[in-house]
C-alpha positions in Angstrom: -5.3 -9.4 23.7 -5.7 -6.0 22.7 -8.1 -3.7 24.4 -11.1 -2.5 23.0 -10.9 0.2 20.7 -11.4 3.9 22.0 -12.5 7.1 20.0 -8.8 7.4 19.5 -8.3 4.7 18.0 -11.6 5.0 15.2 -10.0 8.6 14.9 -6.6 7.1 13.8 -8.4 4.3 11.3 -10.6 7.0 10.1 -7.4 9.2 9.5 -5.4 6.6 7.9 -8.2 5.5 5.7 -8.5 9.2 4.5 -4.4 9.8 4.0 -3.8 6.2 2.3 -7.0 7.1 0.1 -5.5 10.5 -1.0 -2.2 9.0 -1.9 -3.1 7.9 -5.4 -4.7 11.3 -6.2 -1.0 13.1 -5.1 1.1 10.7 -6.7 -1.0 11.6 -9.9 -0.3 15.4 -9.1 3.1 14.5 -8.7 3.5 12.7 -12.0 2.4 16.1 -13.9 5.7 17.3 -13.6 8.5 14.0 -12.3 9.1 10.9 -14.0 7.6 7.7 -12.0 10.6 6.4 -10.7 11.9 9.9 -9.4 8.3 10.4 -7.7 8.9 6.8 -6.3 12.5 7.8 -5.0 11.7 10.6 -3.7 8.7 9.5 -1.6 10.6 6.3 -0.3 14.0 8.5 0.6 12.0 11.6 2.0 10.3 9.1 4.2 13.0 7.0 4.8 14.9 10.4 6.4 11.9 11.4 8.5 11.7 7.7 10.3 15.2 7.4 10.7 15.3 10.9 12.5 12.3 10.0 14.6 13.9 6.6 15.5 16.7 8.4 16.7 14.5 11.0 19.0 12.7 8.1 20.2 15.9 6.0 21.0 14.6 2.6 19.1 17.0 0.1 19.1 18.7 -1.3 16.0 18.3 -5.0 15.5 21.2 -7.4 15.7 21.8 -7.7 11.9 22.4 -11.5 11.3 22.7 -13.0 8.0 18.8 -14.0 8.4 17.7 -10.6 9.4 19.5 -8.9 6.7 18.6 -11.4 4.1 14.6 -10.5 5.5 15.2 -6.6 5.6 16.6 -6.5 2.1 14.0 -8.7 0.3 11.0 -6.9 2.4 12.2 -3.7 2.0 12.2 -4.3 -2.2 8.7 -5.8 -2.1 7.0 -3.5 0.2 8.5 0.0 -0.9 10.6 -0.1 -4.0 8.5 -2.3 -6.5 5.2 -1.5 -5.8 6.1 2.5 -5.3 7.5 2.2 -8.8 4.9 -0.1 -10.3 2.0 2.3 -8.9 4.1 5.7 -10.1 4.4 3.9 -13.8 1.0 2.3 -13.8 -0.6 5.7 -12.6 0.7 7.5 -15.9 -1.8 5.1 -17.7 -4.7 4.5 -15.6 -7.3 6.9 -13.5 -6.1 7.2 -9.6 -9.3 5.1 -8.2 -8.2 2.2 -10.3 -4.9 2.2 -8.4 -6.8 2.7 -5.1 -9.1 -0.3 -5.7 -6.4 -2.5 -6.8 -5.0 -2.1 -3.2 -8.5 -3.2 -1.9 -7.6 -6.5 -2.9 -4.3 -6.6 -1.3 -5.8 -8.8 1.8 -7.3 -11.2 -0.4 -3.7 -11.9 -2.1 -2.4 -12.3 1.2 -4.8 -15.3 2.2 -3.8 -17.7 0.0 -0.3 -17.1 0.2 -0.7 -17.5 4.1 -2.1 -20.6 3.5 0.9 -21.7 1.3 3.6 -20.4 3.5 2.6 -20.0 6.6 0.3 -22.1 9.3 -2.4 -19.7 8.9 -4.8 -22.1 6.8 -8.0 -20.9 4.7 -11.2 -22.2 5.7 -14.4 -22.4 3.4 -15.5 -19.1 4.2 -12.0 -17.4 3.4 -12.0 -19.3 0.0 -15.3 -17.9 -1.0 -14.1 -14.4 -0.3 -10.7 -14.8 -2.2 -13.2 -16.4 -5.3 -15.5 -13.0 -4.7 -12.4 -10.6 -4.7 -11.0 -12.3 -7.5 -13.7 -11.9 -9.6 -13.7 -8.3 -8.9 -10.2 -7.9 -9.3 -11.0 -9.3 -12.9 -14.1 -6.8 -13.5 -11.7 -4.4 -12.6 -9.2 -4.9 -15.1 -12.0 -5.7 -17.8 -11.4 -6.3 -21.2 -8.3 -4.3 -21.3 -6.1 -7.6 -20.3 -7.0 -8.9 -24.0 -5.6 -5.7 -25.5 -2.0 -6.2 -24.2 0.4 -4.5 -27.0 -2.5 -2.2 -28.2 -1.6 0.7 -25.9 -0.5 1.4 -22.6 -3.1 1.2 -20.4 -3.6 -2.6 -20.0 -0.1 -2.7 -18.9 -0.5 0.1 -16.6 -3.8 -2.0 -15.2 -1.6 -5.0 -14.2 1.1 -2.7 -13.1 -1.1 -1.8 -10.1 -2.1 -5.3 -9.6 1.2 -6.6 -9.6 2.2 -3.6 -6.8 -0.8 -5.2 -4.8 0.5 -8.9 -4.9 3.9 -7.5 -4.1 2.8 -5.8 -0.7 1.0 -9.4 -0.5 4.4 -11.1 -0.9 6.1 -8.8 1.4 3.3 -9.2 4.4 3.8 -12.9 4.6 7.9 -11.9 4.6 7.0 -9.8 7.5 4.9 -12.1 9.6 7.8 -14.6 8.9 10.7 -11.9 9.8 12.9 -12.2 13.1 11.6 -10.1 15.6 11.9 -6.2 15.3 10.6 -2.7 16.5 8.1 -1.6 14.6 9.3 2.0 14.0 12.8 0.4 13.3 12.0 -1.8 10.8 9.8 0.8 8.9 12.6 3.1 9.1 15.0 0.3 7.5 12.4 -0.9 4.9 12.0 2.6 3.6 15.9 2.9 3.6 16.5 -0.3 1.8 13.8 1.0 -1.1 15.9 4.0 -1.0 18.7 2.8 -2.2 17.5 0.5 -4.5 15.3 3.3 -6.3 18.1 6.2 -6.5 20.6 4.2 -8.6 17.6 3.2 -10.8 16.5 6.9 -11.0 19.5 8.1 -11.8 20.5 5.7 -14.5 16.9 5.8 -16.2 15.5 9.4 -15.5 18.6 11.4 -14.5 18.9 13.9 -11.8 15.8 15.5 -11.3 15.5 19.2 -11.3 12.4 21.5 -9.8 9.5 21.0 -12.2 6.9 23.3 -10.9 5.3 24.3 -7.2 2.3 22.0 -7.6 4.2 18.4 -8.4 7.1 19.3 -6.1 4.8 20.2 -2.9 2.7 16.7 -4.1 5.9 14.7 -3.6 7.1 16.6 -0.4 3.8 15.6 0.9 3.7 12.0 -0.4 7.2 11.2 1.8 6.0 12.9 4.9 2.4 12.2 4.9 1.5 8.8 3.5 5.0 7.4 3.9 6.3 8.7 7.1 3.5 10.0 9.6 0.8 7.6 8.5 3.4 4.6 9.5 3.7 6.0 13.1 -0.3 6.5 13.4 -0.2 2.7 12.2 2.0 1.3 14.8 0.4 3.1 17.5 -3.0 2.2 16.7 -1.9 -1.8 16.3 0.2 -1.6 19.5 -3.5 -0.1 21.1 -6.3 -1.9 19.4 -4.7 -4.9 17.6 -3.7 -5.8 13.7 -7.3 -7.1 13.4 -8.5 -3.7 13.8 -6.2 -2.1 11.5 -8.2 -4.1 8.7 -10.6 -1.8 8.8 -8.9 0.4 6.8 -8.5 -1.6 3.6 -12.4 -0.7 3.4 -12.0 3.2 3.6 -8.9 3.3 1.0 -10.5 2.4 -2.5 -13.8 4.8 -1.3 -11.4 7.7 -0.8 -9.1 7.1 -3.9 -12.7 7.1 -5.9 -13.9 10.5 -4.1 -10.6 12.4 -5.0 -10.0 11.1 -8.0 -13.7 12.4 -9.2 -13.3 15.2 -7.0 -9.9 16.8 -7.3 -8.5 15.1 -10.5 -12.6 15.1 -12.7 -11.6 11.4 -13.5 -14.1 9.8 -15.3 -15.2 6.3 -13.3 -16.7 3.6 -15.2 -19.4 1.6 -13.9 -17.1 -1.6 -13.7 -15.2 0.4 -11.2 -17.9 0.6 -8.7 -19.0 -2.9 -9.4 -15.4 -4.0 -8.8 -15.3 -2.2 -5.5 -18.7 -3.7 -4.2 -17.2 -7.3 -5.3 -13.8 -7.0 -3.6 -15.0 -5.4 -0.3 -17.8 -8.3 -0.2 -15.3 -10.7 -0.9 -13.1 -9.1 1.7 -16.0 -9.0 4.4 -16.5 -12.3 3.9 -12.9 -13.6 4.7 -12.6 -11.4 7.4 -16.2 -12.0 9.1 -14.8 -14.3 12.0 -12.3 -11.6 12.9 -14.5 -8.5 12.4 -17.2 -10.3 14.3 -14.9 -11.3 17.1 -13.7 -7.4 17.4 -17.1 -6.2 17.8 -18.4 -8.7 20.0 -15.5 -8.5 22.5 
C-alpha cells in the first residue's frame, strides 16, 4: 500500500496540474504557425526521443515482445498518443483552449463505464450518479453546438476534443489489461508508436514542415519536452511513491488552469456554460471517486 503523500508528492501534483493545464494554451500558440498534424507529430516525436534517451540512461529494460505485448503497445500507442493528440490539435483550431481543457476533465467519467464493461471494476450507485452528473456537464459544455453540425467547424471541433477524451479513456482500460511492463519504458514505446503513425500522416496531408516563426516553434519544442516527456517522468515517480489514487487529484486542476491560461494569455472569452459545465463535471468526478479520496485522506 502506498505511503501517505509527502510534501514532495503534493508539489508534484500541483506541478503536473499546472503543466497539463497549460498544455492546451501552448497547443493553441503552436497552431499559429503549424498545421494540427505537424503540431501533434512534433510533440509526439520530441517526447519519444527524450524518453528513449532517458530510458537508455536509466538502463530500463525492454519488454519481451510477444504477439500479445506488440498488439497492446500498438493499440495503446495509437489511442493514447497519435489519435488524441491529432484530434485535440485539429479541434483547437475551432474552439477555445479552455474548452479542450474542460473536456479532458470528463476523462475519468468515461473510464468508469468502460471499466464496468471490460474489466472486473464494477460501478456502484455512487459511481453511476457521478458519471451521469459528468455527462450532463459534458452536454452543457458542448451546448447547442452539436445541433449545428454542418453549419460550421466549431461543432466538429468540439466533438473532436470530446473524442480525444474518449480515446484516452479506452487507452486507459487497455493499459490496465496490458501485460506487465516498466512504466517509463511503456511511456517511451507508446510515444514511439504514436510518432511512427503521425509522421507519414503529417507528410501526406501537410507536407514537410518549415520553420514558421519563433513563437509557434518554441511552443512545439515546449510541448515535446515539458507536458510530454518531463510530465511523464514526474507522473511515474509520483504514482510509485503515493499511488494511482493520489494521481487522480490532477484531474481537478487541469481544467481550472486551462481556463486561467486561456483567458489570461490568449484573451479567450469564456461563456457562462463553461463554468457551469466545469462545476458539473468536477462534482460528478468528486462523487464517483469519493470512496477512494476519503480513504486516501483518512489513511
